[in-house]
N, C-alpha and C positions, 0 to 999 in steps of 0.2 A: 193550322192554316187551312185555307180553302183550295179546292182543286184548280180553280182558275188562276190564282196568284202563284200557286206552287209551280206552274209551268215556267214562270220567270224567276222563281226562287226568292221572290220578294213581293211585297204589296206596293212598293214605290211606283212602279210603272203604272199600275191600275189607278192609284190615287192621283198621279200626275195627269194622266190622260182623261180621267173621268172625275171631275171635282165632286160629283154627287156621292162618291164612294167614301167620303169623309177624309179625315187627316190623321187617323190612327189605325193601327192594325186590327183592333177589335171591330171597329165600325166597318172597315173594309171587308173583313171576313163575313160579318153578319149580312152585309148588303150583297156580297157575292153568293152566299147561300140562298138569299131571296131570289137571285137570278137563276138558280138551278144548280149551282156548284155543290160539291160534297165536302164535308170535313175530312181532312187528311192529316197525317203526321208528316212533316217535312223535316228531314235531317240536313241542316245547312252545312254540316261538316262534310258529308258525302254527296250532297245534292241529290238525295234520294227521296222519293215520295212514296208513302205507304197509305193505301186505302184503309179505312176503319170500318169494321162491320157494324158498330153501334153508334150511329149518328146522334141519337138522343143523348147519349152519355158524353159525347164530345162537345156538344153545344155549350155547356157551361164554361168551357175553357177557351172559347174563341179569342184569338189574339194573344194567348199566353204561351210561355215556355212550359212544357209539361213533360212528365215521365209517364209513359204508357207501359203497362205490364200486360202481357197476353201471349198468344201463340201466333207466330208468323208463318203464314202459308203463302208462298211466292211473295208477292208484294202487298198482301192484305193481312191486317192484324185482327185476330179475333180478340177483342178487348176484354181483359179481365178487370183492369182498373186504370183510371187516369187521375193523376194528382199534379198540382202545380209544382214546377221546379224553380219558380222565381223568375223575375224579369219579363221581358216581352219577346214573343216569338216572332219569326219572320212571317 
């Protein structure tokens, strides 16, 4: 997910309020990144947002549910690997 939409826990509000953000999670994420947002890992179960140290590695997984392996330091993950977990992310 992107840091702008993670504040709401969903892309729905952004896509509803700004039609230019597209109609799917991937498009919304990419457009938010173009506006200056950062890629983040959002855990919908706990409503927690984690910053990712490697933005380039996260880019390929915009809008997807992923599994991130790495080292957690406070609320930032030093990314070791990212892989698809299937389905669509928030």
